[in-house]
N, C-alpha and C positions, 0 to 999 in steps of 0.2 A: 497081538499074536506074534509078530516078528520078534519082539523083545523076549518073549517066552521061548521061542524057537532057538534063539541064539544066547539065551540065558543072560540077557542084558537088563540091568535094573533101570526102569524108566526114569527115575530121578537122576541117575548118573548121565543118561543120554540127554535129558533136557538141560542139565547143567552144562554139558559140553556145548550144546547149541548156544546157550546164553553166553558162555565164555568166548565164543567165536564172533559174536555180534560186534561190529566196529564200523561206524560210519566213516571215521577218518581213513581207515584202511581201505574200505570199499570205494570211497569217493576219490582217494588219492591214486587210484588206478591199479591197485594190486588185485590180480585176478585169480587168487588161489581158490581151492575148493571151499574154504571157509566163508567165502562171500555169499554162499547160499543161505547161511544163517541170517545174514544181514538182510537179504532179499525177503526172507520170511517175515522179519520184523517190519520192514518197510511196507509190505503188503498188509500186515495187520494194522499199522498206523493209518493206512488209507481207509480202514473200516470204522475208525473212531470219529465220533462227532464232537469236536472240541468246542468249548464255549468261546465266545468272542474275547473274553478276558484272558483265557489261557492261550488263545492264538496270538493275542497282542504280546504276551510274554515270549512266545517261541519264535515268532516271525523274524525279529531282528537277527537272531542267532542262525536261523535257517538261511537268511539272506547272506550273512557273513560266511557261512559254510559254503554256500553256492559260489560266492566270490573267490574264496580260497581255492576251491577245487576246479572251478571253470578255467583257471589259468594253469592247470596242472600239465606238466610235460608228459609225453607219452613214452619216451624211450630212456631218458637219463635216470638211472636208478637212484642216484644221490638226490636229485631234485624231487623225485617221487617221495623219498623218505622225508625230505624237508617239508613237502606239502602235507604229508601225514602228521608230522610233528606240529605244524601250525594248526591243523585241524584238531588235533588232540588238545592243544592249548585252548582253543575255542570251546571245545566240548567241556573242559574243566570249568571255564568261565560260565558257560551255559548252565552246567550242573549247579554251580554255586548260586547263581541267580534264581534257579528253580527252587532250591532248598530255602533260600531267603524268602521267596514268595510264599512257600508253603508254611513256613514258621512265623510269618507275619502276624497271624492271629494270636500267637502266644505272647507277642510283644505289644500288641495294641492295648492301650489303656494301662500299661504297666507303670508308667511314670505317674499316673494319677493315684496309684495305690501307695506310693512311697511316702 
């Protein structure tokens, strides 16, 4: 209803929320209003029952992310940005590993067909 009242297209609003989600920004200590989007995502992740296999894939990256951000500075803006960059690099690595895991079934047995 509120979207209709303010003439907001729900798809655009949802996309804005998705664009603001950032674990590196959130965990590096940046406290802008966009962190609410990340909190919504984290709350949703808590409701998902992941299989042991999927948890085994994600846990090392979650631990690395924790290690990066647990040493974050609280005041020095330059160090906060470095922490975010390091976390972003880890997220890229995590994403690549996840995509490789998901595409594994495409490559399984491929050499046998050659």
